C-alpha positions as CSV (number, residue, x, y, z in Angstrom):
1,M,8.3,-32.4,-1.7
2,A,6.9,-28.9,-1.1
3,A,5.2,-30.1,2.1
4,S,8.5,-31.1,3.6
5,L,9.8,-27.5,3.7
6,A,8.0,-26.8,6.9
7,P,6.1,-28.9,9.4
8,E,2.3,-28.7,9.5
9,P,1.6,-26.1,12.2
10,T,-0.4,-27.0,15.3
11,A,-2.6,-24.7,17.3
12,T,0.3,-24.1,19.8
13,D,2.7,-23.2,16.9
14,E,0.6,-20.6,15.3
15,L,1.4,-17.0,15.7
16,P,-1.1,-14.8,17.6
17,R,-3.6,-13.0,15.4
18,R,-2.8,-9.5,14.3
19,P,-4.6,-6.7,16.1
20,R,-7.9,-5.8,14.4
21,K,-6.8,-2.2,13.7
22,V,-3.6,-3.5,11.9
23,V,-5.7,-5.8,9.7
24,A,-8.4,-3.2,9.1
25,L,-5.9,-0.5,8.1
26,H,-4.0,-3.0,5.8
27,W,-7.2,-3.9,3.9
28,L,-8.4,-0.3,3.7
29,T,-5.0,0.6,2.2
30,V,-5.3,-2.2,-0.3
31,L,-8.8,-0.9,-1.3
32,C,-7.6,2.7,-1.7
33,V,-4.5,1.7,-3.7
34,V,-6.6,-0.5,-6.0
35,L,-9.2,2.3,-6.5
36,A,-6.6,4.9,-7.1
37,A,-5.0,2.7,-9.8
38,A,-8.4,1.8,-11.3
39,F,-9.4,5.5,-11.6
40,I,-6.2,6.6,-13.3
41,L,-6.0,3.6,-15.6
42,T,-9.7,4.0,-16.6
43,R,-9.1,7.7,-17.2
44,D,-6.6,6.8,-20.0
45,E,-9.3,4.7,-21.7
46,V,-12.3,7.0,-21.8
47,S,-13.2,10.1,-23.7
48,G,-15.1,13.1,-22.5
49,R,-13.4,15.9,-20.6
50,A,-15.8,15.8,-17.6
51,L,-15.5,12.1,-17.0
52,R,-11.7,12.2,-17.4
53,Q,-11.6,15.1,-14.8
54,W,-13.9,13.2,-12.4
55,L,-11.6,10.1,-12.7
56,L,-8.5,12.2,-12.1
57,E,-10.1,13.7,-9.0
58,G,-11.1,10.2,-7.8
59,H,-7.5,9.1,-8.3
60,R,-6.2,12.1,-6.3
61,H,-8.7,11.5,-3.5
62,F,-7.9,7.9,-3.1
63,G,-4.2,8.7,-3.2
64,L,-4.7,11.2,-0.4
65,F,-6.7,8.5,1.5
66,V,-3.6,6.2,1.2
67,L,-1.5,9.0,2.7
68,M,-3.9,9.4,5.6
69,L,-4.0,5.6,6.1
70,F,-0.2,5.6,6.1
71,V,-0.2,8.1,9.0
72,A,-2.8,6.0,10.8
73,R,-0.9,2.8,10.2
74,V,2.4,4.2,11.5
75,W,0.6,5.5,14.6
76,V,-1.1,2.2,15.2
77,R,2.1,0.2,14.7
78,L,3.9,2.5,17.2
79,R,1.2,1.9,19.7
80,V,1.0,-1.9,19.1
81,G,4.7,-2.4,19.1
82,R,6.6,-5.1,17.4
83,L,4.4,-7.9,16.0
84,P,5.5,-11.5,16.6
85,S,7.5,-12.9,13.7
86,D,7.9,-16.5,12.4
87,N,11.2,-17.6,13.8
88,R,11.0,-20.7,11.6
89,L,12.1,-18.6,8.7
90,S,15.8,-18.1,8.1
91,A,17.4,-14.7,9.1
92,P,17.9,-13.7,5.4
93,M,14.2,-14.4,4.7
94,R,13.1,-12.3,7.7
95,M,15.4,-9.5,6.6
96,A,14.0,-9.6,3.1
97,A,10.5,-9.5,4.5
98,G,11.4,-6.6,6.7
99,A,13.1,-4.7,3.9
100,T,10.0,-5.3,1.6
101,H,7.7,-3.9,4.3
102,I,9.8,-0.8,4.8
103,A,9.9,-0.2,1.1
104,L,6.2,-0.7,0.8
105,Y,5.6,1.8,3.7
106,G,8.0,4.2,2.0
107,L,6.2,4.1,-1.3
108,L,2.8,4.4,0.4
109,F,4.1,7.7,1.8
110,A,6.0,9.0,-1.2
111,L,3.6,8.1,-4.0
112,P,0.7,10.4,-2.7
113,L,3.1,13.2,-1.9
114,L,4.6,13.0,-5.4
115,G,1.1,13.1,-6.9
116,W,0.2,16.1,-4.7
117,A,3.4,17.9,-5.7
118,L,2.8,17.0,-9.3
119,S,-0.7,18.6,-9.3
120,N,0.8,21.7,-7.7
121,A,3.6,21.9,-10.2
122,L,1.0,21.7,-13.0
123,D,-0.7,24.7,-11.2
124,K,-3.7,22.5,-10.2
125,P,-5.0,22.8,-6.7
126,V,-5.5,19.6,-4.7
127,H,-8.8,19.2,-2.9
128,L,-10.0,16.9,-0.3
129,F,-13.5,16.9,1.1
130,G,-14.1,20.3,-0.5
131,L,-11.0,21.8,1.2
132,T,-8.1,23.1,-0.9
133,L,-4.9,21.7,0.4
134,P,-1.8,23.9,0.7
135,A,0.6,23.7,-2.3
136,L,3.7,21.6,-1.7
137,V,5.6,23.3,-4.7
138,G,5.0,26.2,-7.0
139,A,3.9,25.9,-10.6
140,D,6.8,24.8,-12.7
141,E,6.6,22.8,-15.9
142,D,10.1,21.4,-15.7
143,L,9.5,20.2,-12.2
144,A,6.1,18.7,-13.3
145,D,7.9,16.7,-16.0
146,S,10.3,15.3,-13.4
147,L,7.5,14.6,-10.9
148,I,5.3,12.7,-13.4
149,A,8.3,10.5,-14.1
150,W,9.0,9.9,-10.4
151,H,5.3,9.3,-9.7
152,Q,5.0,6.7,-12.5
153,D,8.3,5.0,-11.5
154,A,7.1,4.9,-7.9
155,A,3.8,3.4,-9.0
156,W,5.6,0.7,-11.0
157,A,7.9,0.0,-8.0
158,L,4.8,-0.3,-5.7
159,L,3.3,-2.8,-8.2
160,V,6.5,-4.9,-8.1
161,L,6.6,-4.9,-4.3
162,V,2.9,-5.6,-4.0
163,S,3.4,-8.5,-6.3
164,L,6.2,-9.8,-4.2
165,H,4.1,-9.3,-1.1
166,I,1.2,-11.3,-2.5
167,G,3.6,-14.0,-3.8
168,A,5.1,-14.3,-0.3
169,A,1.7,-14.5,1.3
170,L,0.7,-17.3,-1.1
171,W,4.0,-19.1,-0.6
172,H,3.4,-19.0,3.2
173,H,-0.1,-20.4,2.7
174,F,0.4,-23.0,0.0
175,V,4.1,-24.1,0.4
176,L,5.0,-23.5,4.1
177,R,1.4,-23.9,5.3
178,D,2.3,-21.9,8.4
179,G,-0.9,-19.8,8.8
180,V,0.8,-16.4,8.2
181,L,-1.7,-15.5,5.5
182,R,-4.6,-16.2,7.8
183,L,-3.1,-13.7,10.4
184,M,-4.0,-10.8,8.0
185,L,-7.4,-12.0,7.0
186,P,-10.3,-10.1,8.6
187,R,-11.9,-12.1,11.4
188,R,-15.6,-12.8,11.3
189,R,-17.7,-11.6,14.2
190,R,-19.2,-14.3,16.3
């Protein structure tokens, strides 16, 4: 029954591949988000002040890499223009996909900025490649309490949206069998 939801795509039906830069930035972002999460979750499970501080710095660095990749992704997407979409999906499904992507982009921008501001509110400088970045906010314990809650809430929201995104990719691949997942997989060099 699931196979009847969409016809088996043919070579002429398939969407054109995504530009290499779009695919590369997507997977670099995935890697940095996973590493940022792994660093902070591991930090909560270990003892030793030096190791905990190193894991926190790793979390901050990968968070800042996500912010830099966000800027690069927006720049590339503006240069590439609108990517072809699958017109076989209903308008509400395309709108839901678009809204999810906008929310993902928003969180990939907001989450690192919230973390940066949180560090500043805790009176901790933020470093990247040995450079001290400018403070976004001044030291303020009350603001830090709010920022930690917002940063954590945004992280949970990102987890939910990433789960939806992965679920949709798998739905396209296993139910619709339309090749959308393969569009975002890195191509092998010939």
